[in-house]
C-alpha positions in Angstrom: -20.5 -17.6 8.7 -20.2 -20.2 5.9 -23.4 -21.7 4.7 -23.5 -25.4 4.0 -26.4 -25.7 1.6 -25.7 -28.1 -1.2 -25.7 -26.8 -4.8 -28.7 -27.6 -6.9 -26.6 -29.5 -9.4 -23.0 -30.7 -9.3 -20.4 -28.1 -10.2 -16.6 -27.7 -10.2 -15.1 -28.9 -7.0 -18.6 -30.0 -5.7 -19.4 -32.7 -8.1 -19.6 -36.4 -7.2 -16.3 -38.2 -7.6 -15.9 -40.7 -10.3 -16.9 -44.2 -9.4 -13.9 -45.9 -7.7 -12.3 -48.8 -9.5 -11.2 -51.2 -6.8 -14.0 -53.7 -6.1 -14.2 -53.0 -2.3 -14.4 -49.3 -2.9 -17.1 -49.9 -5.6 -19.2 -51.9 -3.2 -18.7 -49.2 -0.5 -19.7 -46.5 -2.9 -22.9 -48.3 -3.9 -23.9 -48.6 -0.2 -26.8 -46.1 0.3 -25.5 -45.2 3.8 -22.1 -44.2 2.4 -23.6 -42.2 -0.4 -25.8 -40.3 2.1 -22.7 -39.4 4.1 -20.6 -38.4 1.1 -23.3 -36.3 -0.5 -24.4 -34.2 2.5 -23.8 -30.5 2.4 -21.1 -30.9 5.1 -19.3 -33.5 3.0 -19.4 -31.1 0.0 -17.8 -28.4 2.0 -15.3 -30.8 3.4 -14.1 -31.6 -0.1 -13.9 -27.9 -1.0 -11.9 -27.1 2.2 -9.5 -29.9 1.5 -9.1 -28.8 -2.1 -8.4 -25.2 -0.9 -6.0 -26.4 1.7 -4.0 -28.4 -0.9 -3.9 -25.5 -3.4 -2.9 -22.9 -0.7 -0.2 -25.1 0.7 1.3 -25.8 -2.8 1.2 -22.2 -4.0 2.8 -20.9 -0.7 5.4 -23.7 -0.2 8.2 -21.2 -1.0 7.2 -19.3 2.1 9.1 -21.9 4.2 12.3 -21.5 2.2 13.6 -18.5 4.1 13.1 -16.7 7.4 11.8 -13.3 6.2 10.6 -12.3 2.8 10.5 -8.6 3.4 11.3 -6.0 6.1 7.7 -5.9 7.3 8.0 -9.5 8.5 11.2 -8.7 10.4 9.5 -5.6 11.8 6.5 -7.7 13.1 8.8 -10.4 14.6 10.9 -7.8 16.4 7.7 -6.1 17.6 6.3 -9.4 18.9 9.5 -10.2 20.9 9.4 -6.7 22.4 5.7 -7.1 23.3 6.4 -10.4 25.1 9.4 -9.1 27.0 8.1 -5.7 28.2 4.9 -4.6 30.0 3.0 -1.5 28.9 1.2 0.0 26.0 1.9 -1.0 22.4 3.1 2.4 21.1 5.2 3.0 24.2 7.0 -0.3 23.9 7.4 -0.4 20.1 6.1 2.0 17.4 4.6 1.3 14.1 2.4 3.3 11.6 0.0 0.3 11.6 -2.7 -0.7 14.0 -1.7 -3.2 16.7 -3.8 -6.3 15.8 -1.2 -8.2 13.7 1.8 -7.4 16.0 -0.2 -8.9 18.8 -1.1 -12.0 16.7 2.6 -12.5 16.1 3.3 -12.0 19.9 0.5 -14.5 20.9 1.9 -17.1 18.5 5.4 -16.6 19.9 4.0 -16.9 23.5 1.9 -19.9 22.7 4.5 -21.9 20.7 7.6 -20.5 22.4 10.0 -17.8 21.1 12.6 -20.1 19.6 13.9 -17.6 17.1 13.8 -18.5 13.4 12.0 -21.8 13.9 9.0 -20.0 15.5 8.4 -18.2 12.2 7.4 -21.5 10.6 4.3 -21.4 12.8 3.5 -17.9 11.3 3.8 -19.4 7.8 1.4 -22.2 8.6 -1.0 -19.7 10.1 -0.8 -17.5 7.0 -1.8 -20.5 4.8 -4.8 -21.2 7.1 -5.8 -17.5 6.7 -5.6 -17.8 2.9 -7.9 -20.8 3.1 -10.4 -19.0 5.3 -10.4 -16.1 2.8 -11.0 -18.5 -0.1 -14.0 -20.1 1.8 -15.6 -16.7 2.5 -15.1 -15.7 -1.1 -16.6 -18.9 -2.3 -19.7 -18.4 -0.1 -20.2 -14.9 -1.4 -19.9 -16.1 -5.0 -22.0 -19.2 -4.4 -24.9 -17.2 -3.1 -24.9 -15.2 -6.3 -23.8 -17.7 -8.9 -24.7 -21.1 -7.5 -22.4 -24.0 -8.3 -19.8 -21.8 -9.9 -18.9 -20.1 -6.6 -16.0 -22.5 -5.8 -14.2 -21.1 -8.8 -13.9 -17.7 -7.1 -12.0 -19.4 -4.2 -9.7 -21.2 -6.5 -9.0 -18.1 -8.5 -8.2 -16.2 -5.3 -5.7 -18.9 -4.1 -3.9 -19.0 -7.4 -3.9 -15.3 -7.8 -2.6 -14.7 -4.3 0.6 -16.4 -5.4 0.9 -14.2 -8.5 3.0 -11.4 -7.2 6.7 -10.9 -6.7 7.7 -13.6 -4.1 8.6 -11.0 -1.5 4.9 -9.9 -1.7 3.0 -13.1 -2.3 4.9 -15.4 0.1 5.1 -13.1 3.1 2.8 -13.3 6.1 1.8 -9.7 5.6 -0.8 -7.2 6.8 -2.8 -7.7 3.7 -3.0 -11.5 4.1 -4.4 -11.2 7.6 -6.9 -8.4 6.9 -8.6 -10.1 3.9 -10.6 -12.6 5.9 -12.1 -9.7 7.8 -12.9 -7.7 4.7 -14.6 -10.7 3.1 -16.5 -11.5 6.3 -17.8 -7.9 6.5 -19.1 -8.1 2.9 -20.6 -11.5 3.4 -22.4 -10.5 6.6 -23.8 -7.4 4.9 -25.0 -9.4 2.0 -26.5 -12.0 4.4 -28.5 -9.2 6.1 -30.1 -8.5 2.7 -31.2 -12.1 2.3 -32.2 -12.7 5.9 -34.3 -9.8 7.0 -35.3 -11.6 10.2 -31.7 -11.4 11.5 -30.6 -8.3 9.5 -29.6 -6.1 12.5 -27.3 -8.7 14.2 -25.8 -9.5 10.8 -25.2 -5.8 10.0 -23.6 -5.4 13.5 -21.3 -8.3 12.8 -20.4 -6.8 9.4 -19.4 -3.5 11.1 -17.3 -5.4 13.7 -15.6 -7.4 10.9 -14.8 -4.2 9.0 -13.4 -2.8 12.3 -11.1 -5.8 12.8 -9.9 -5.5 9.2 -9.1 -1.8 9.9 -7.3 -2.7 13.1 -5.1 -5.0 11.0 -4.4 -2.3 8.4 -5.9 1.2 8.0 -6.7 0.9 4.3 -9.2 -2.0 5.0 -11.5 0.7 6.4 -12.6 1.3 2.8 -14.6 -1.9 3.0 -17.2 0.2 4.8 -18.1 1.7 1.4 -20.0 -1.4 0.1 -21.1 -2.4 3.6 -22.6 1.1 4.4 -24.2 1.2 0.9 -25.7 -2.2 1.4 -27.0 -1.2 4.8 -28.5 2.0 3.5 -30.1 0.3 0.4 -31.7 -2.5 2.3 -32.5 -0.9 5.7 -32.1 2.8 5.3 -31.3 4.8 8.5 -31.8 1.7 10.7 -29.1 -0.1 8.8 -26.6 2.8 9.0 -27.4 3.3 12.7 -26.4 -0.3 13.3 -23.3 -0.7 11.1 -21.5 2.6 11.8 -21.4 2.3 15.6 -20.5 -1.4 15.2 -17.6 -0.3 13.1 -16.4 2.6 15.3 -16.8 1.1 18.8 -14.1 -1.7 18.4 -11.6 0.8 17.0 -12.2 3.3 19.8 -12.1 0.4 22.4 -8.7 -0.8 21.1 -7.5 2.9 21.0 -8.3 3.2 24.8 -6.7 -0.2 25.4 -3.3 0.7 23.9 -3.4 4.4 24.6 -5.9 6.7 22.9 -3.6 9.5 21.9 -0.7 7.3 20.7 -3.1 5.1 18.7 -4.7 7.9 16.7 -1.4 9.7 16.2 0.5 6.7 14.8 -2.4 5.0 13.0 -4.1 8.1 11.5 -2.9 11.6 12.2 0.8 11.2 12.5 1.4 9.7 9.0 1.4 12.8 6.9 5.1 12.8 6.4 5.1 9.2 5.2 2.1 9.7 2.9 3.4 12.9 1.4 7.0 11.6 0.8 6.2 10.6 -2.8 9.4 10.9 -4.8 9.3 11.8 -8.5 6.2 11.3 -10.6 8.2 8.9 -12.8 9.2 6.8 -9.8 5.5 6.6 -8.7 4.3 5.6 -12.2 7.1 3.1 -12.6 6.3 1.4 -9.3 2.5 1.5 -10.1 2.7 0.0 -13.6 5.3 -2.5 -12.6 3.5 -4.0 -9.7 0.0 -3.6 -11.2 1.3 -5.2 -14.4 2.5 -8.2 -12.4 -0.7 -8.4 -10.5 -2.9 -8.1 -13.6 -0.7 -10.5 -15.5 -1.0 -13.2 -12.8 -4.8 -12.9 -12.9 -5.1 -12.0 -16.6 -7.9 -14.5 -17.3 -10.0 -12.9 -14.5 -9.3 -9.4 -15.7 -10.1 -10.2 -19.4 -13.4 -12.0 -18.5 -14.6 -9.0 -16.4 -13.6 -6.6 -19.3 -15.3 -8.8 -21.9 -18.6 -9.2 -20.0 -18.6 -5.5 -19.0 -18.2 -4.3 -22.6 -20.8 -6.8 -23.7 -23.5 -6.3 -21.0 -22.4 -3.2 -19.1 -22.3 -3.1 -15.3 -24.9 -5.5 -14.0 -27.1 -3.8 -11.4 -26.9 -6.8 -9.1 -23.1 -6.5 -9.0 -23.1 -2.8 -7.9 -21.9 -3.7 -4.4 -19.1 -5.7 -5.8 -18.0 -2.8 -8.0 -18.1 -0.5 -4.9 -16.0 -3.1 -3.1 -13.4 -3.0 -5.9 -13.5 0.8 -6.1 -12.9 1.1 -2.4 -10.0 -1.5 -2.6 -8.5 0.5 -5.4 -8.6 3.6 -3.1 -6.9 1.6 -0.4 -4.1 0.4 -2.7 -3.6 4.0 -3.9 -3.3 5.6 -0.5 0.0 7.4 -0.2 0.8 6.5 -3.8 3.5 4.0 -2.8 2.0 1.0 -4.8 4.0 -1.8 -3.2 3.2 -5.2 -4.7 1.5 -6.6 -1.7 -1.0 -3.7 -1.5 -2.7 -5.1 -4.6 -3.9 -8.2 -2.7 -6.7 -6.0 -1.3 -8.3 -5.9 -4.8 -8.2 -9.6 -5.4 -11.4 -10.8 -3.7 -13.9 -8.5 -5.6 -12.0 -9.2 -8.8 -12.3 -13.0 -8.6 -16.0 -12.8 -7.6 -16.7 -10.5 -10.5 -14.8 -12.9 -12.8 -16.9 -15.8 -11.5 -20.0 -13.8 -12.3 -18.7 -13.4 -15.9 -18.2 -17.1 -16.1 -21.7 -17.8 -14.8 -23.3 -15.5 -17.3 -21.3 -17.0 -20.1 -22.5 -20.5 -19.3 -19.1 -21.3 -17.9 -17.7 -22.2 -21.3 -14.4 -20.6 -20.5 -14.0 -21.8 -16.9 -11.4 -24.4 -17.6 -9.5 -22.0 -19.8 -9.5 -19.4 -17.0 -8.4 -21.8 -14.4 -5.7 -23.3 -16.7 -4.3 -19.8 -17.5 -4.3 -18.7 -13.9 -2.8 -22.1 -12.8 -0.1 -21.7 -15.3 0.9 -18.2 -14.1 0.7 -19.4 -10.5 3.1 -22.2 -11.4 5.5 -19.7 -13.0 5.4 -17.5 -9.9 5.9 -20.6 -7.7 9.0 -21.5 -9.7 10.2 -17.9 -9.5 9.8 -17.9 -5.7 11.9 -21.0 -5.2 14.7 -19.5 -7.3 14.4 -15.9 -5.9 17.8 -14.3 -5.1 18.8 -14.6 -1.4 21.4 -11.8 -1.4 19.7 -9.5 1.2 18.7 -12.3 3.5 22.1 -13.9 3.5 23.7 -10.6 4.2 21.3 -9.9 7.1 22.1 -13.3 8.5 25.9 -12.7 8.3 25.5 -9.4 10.0 23.3 -10.9 12.8 26.0 -13.6 13.4 28.7 -11.0 13.8 26.5 -8.9 16.1 26.0 -12.0 18.3 29.8 -12.5 18.4 30.5 -8.9 19.3 27.7 -8.8 21.9 29.0 -12.0 23.5 27.7 -15.6 23.5 24.1 -15.9 24.8 23.9 -12.2 25.6 20.8 -10.2 24.6 21.4 -6.5 25.1 20.0 -3.2 23.7 21.5 -2.2 20.3 20.7 0.3 17.6 20.3 -0.9 14.0 20.5 2.1 11.6 18.7 0.8 8.6 15.3 0.0 7.1 15.3 -3.8 7.8 14.8 -4.5 11.5 15.1 -8.3 11.0 18.8 -8.0 12.2 17.4 -7.4 15.7 15.4 -10.7 15.6 18.1 -12.8 13.9 20.8 -11.7 16.3 18.7 -12.1 19.4 19.3 -8.5 20.5 16.9 -5.9 21.9 16.1 -2.6 20.2 17.4 0.2 22.3 14.5 2.4 21.2 10.9 2.0 20.4 11.7 3.4 16.9 13.4 0.4 15.2 14.0 1.7 11.7 16.0 4.7 10.3 12.9 5.5 8.3 11.1 6.6 11.5 14.1 8.5 12.9 15.2 10.2 9.7 11.9 10.7 7.9 12.9 8.5 5.0 10.0 6.6 3.4 10.7 3.4 1.6 8.1 4.1 -1.0 8.8 7.8 -1.3 11.7 10.1 -2.3 14.7 7.9 -2.6 17.2 10.7 -3.1 17.0 12.8 0.1 15.5 13.0 3.6 13.7 15.9 5.2 15.4 18.0 7.9 15.4 16.5 11.4 12.6 18.0 13.5 13.0 18.5 17.3 9.6 18.5 18.9 8.2 16.4 21.8 6.5 14.0 19.3 9.5 13.6 16.9 11.0 10.1 16.8 14.6 11.4 17.2 13.6 12.9 20.5 11.8 9.7 21.4 14.9 7.7 20.8 17.1 10.0 22.9 14.6 9.7 25.7 14.6 5.8 25.4 18.5 5.9 25.7 18.3 8.0 28.8 15.7 5.6 30.3 18.0 2.7 29.5 21.0 4.4 31.2 18.9 5.0 34.3 18.4 1.2 34.4 22.1 0.6 34.1 21.9 -0.3 30.4 22.9 1.4 27.2 23.1 0.6 23.5 26.6 -1.0 23.4 26.4 -1.6 19.6 25.4 0.7 16.7 24.9 -1.3 13.5 25.1 1.0 10.4 23.1 -0.8 7.6 22.5 2.3 5.5 25.1 2.0 2.8 24.3 4.0 -0.3 21.1 5.5 1.2 20.4 9.2 1.7 20.0 8.5 5.5 23.6 7.5 6.0 25.0 8.8 9.3 27.5 11.0 7.5 24.6 12.9 5.8 22.6 13.4 9.1 24.4 15.6 11.5 22.9 14.4 14.7 23.6 10.7 13.9 27.1 11.5 12.6 27.8 13.2 15.9 26.6 10.1 17.8 28.7 7.6 15.8 31.9 9.7 15.4 32.2 10.9 19.0 30.9 8.1 21.2 31.4 4.8 19.2 34.3 3.2 17.5 34.3 0.8 14.5 34.5 -2.9 15.6 33.6 -5.0 12.6 32.6 -4.6 8.9 30.4 -7.1 7.0 30.3 -6.1 3.4 28.7 -2.7 3.4 27.4 -2.9 7.0 29.5 -1.7 9.9 29.3 -2.6 13.6 30.3 0.1 16.1 30.9 -0.3 19.9 30.2 2.3 22.5 33.3 3.9 24.0 32.0 7.0 25.8 28.8 6.3 27.8 28.9 9.6 29.6 29.2 11.4 26.3 26.2 9.4 25.0 24.2 10.6 28.0 25.0 14.2 27.2 24.1 13.7 23.5 20.7 12.2 24.4 19.9 14.8 27.0 20.8 17.6 24.6 18.3 16.2 22.0 15.6 15.9 24.6 16.2 19.4 25.7 16.0 20.7 22.1 12.7 18.8 21.7 11.2 20.3 24.8 12.3 23.8 24.0 9.0 24.8 22.4 7.1 23.5 25.4 9.3 25.4 27.8 9.1 28.5 25.8 5.3 28.3 25.8 5.2 27.7 29.6 7.6 30.6 30.2 5.5 32.9 28.1 2.3 31.8 29.9 4.0 32.5 33.2 5.1 36.0 32.2 1.9 36.8 30.5 -0.9 35.0 32.4 -4.3 34.8 30.8 -6.8 37.4 32.0 -9.6 34.8 31.9 -11.4 36.5 29.0 
């Protein structure tokens, strides 16, 4: 995937090292055999990879300073543990609005290295750094083919820019981090098909598969097909499209059948309308957009300014049309749902740094050290910010998890309900989610990036999460288990139990307060039989429409016309 051809003349990161000073090194350096080894294309790439590894490690060192940086990481870790302790289909064991690839990556890491709780997350951090390095290598290869020796600057700008977000966005092992290598690989393979017509069809097929794997990591990566399909059409017309489109669709359909076709398409594509349309006020949307985009643009200000300068000066270069399509598609992906979380903007970074490298190349690279210096300075500032980032939420979750462990009993791992938006309490306390729906957002309809003042009315249908949770509780009781603890972590939010009748009924009638930790309350089950009636009533309400329809069909059978 990564070519190893040497540059025509030395460039940044690929130049020969200065002559060593110690005499024994000087003699070794003058040895023709040593020089041949050091100056091979493989040696050049080795130096680049080592440079990228050093920069990625330094800029993401704060990742190791805490267990989870945001709720998504706690969600993934909880999913991984559930996948490793249960057998069955992904969306039947644990539900998410994302595709299943990254939860399975977490699960495989836990299975391979052992699920030792918080210490296992360190392996995920190391893996994320490796993924950043792979992304930088792919970006370098794309830029190097277009701009020669200056290509390595694109990889460096990516690694420095990837640290230029709020620490909870830049240091997390998130969906965006793991989807970027696939998006870059898809673009690189499509570009390679243009340059290598003898192997164009296999390369285009590989490009479609890479775009599919990106989409199976996060849906919004599917927009990478915009430049890929355009490249296939421009270079190979219908033959190209007939190759790349099936190569993109088949892996997605295959994974859908593997994890359950209906569940996959419902939770990944068709069942997200409530989340995508829960937008909140226009002022809230704009504040979040300008705030997070401003941070992102400020961290990569040198790249943005160089692109703007060269575009105003020369217009859009025809040879860069596919890069601009890539950037436009990424902007669409970032804007989907209008939530504009900070980590969403990582999707735009690869085409931006490649376009910025093109601006450097066409400007004789006079500003390359200025650009790198400015970006390095901002990365250093964000690195310092990450090490000093407040720990309030994480410390609170850890305290709650410890209390949950005490109430549950030493060494016990039992089903519990955590009513909140951060499922990391499950993982930290070593307890099992009592339902496949592990956040109050799923169960109440509250969206973290949407309306923060109210929640929609609870809906009782066979596909509604509240009915699914009730069915999960009934299934547990049939196994002789039940959610002994209810952890209310919803303080000050519109989905508090007191504001949602069905949850208030559950907590007030069948649980009693056991312990409070700041604004979080731990309740213990007191009436298992009442809990069974509560759950069965919800399931019955959810199935009412189905029963009504079946009854109507029975009384008024179709005449076959």
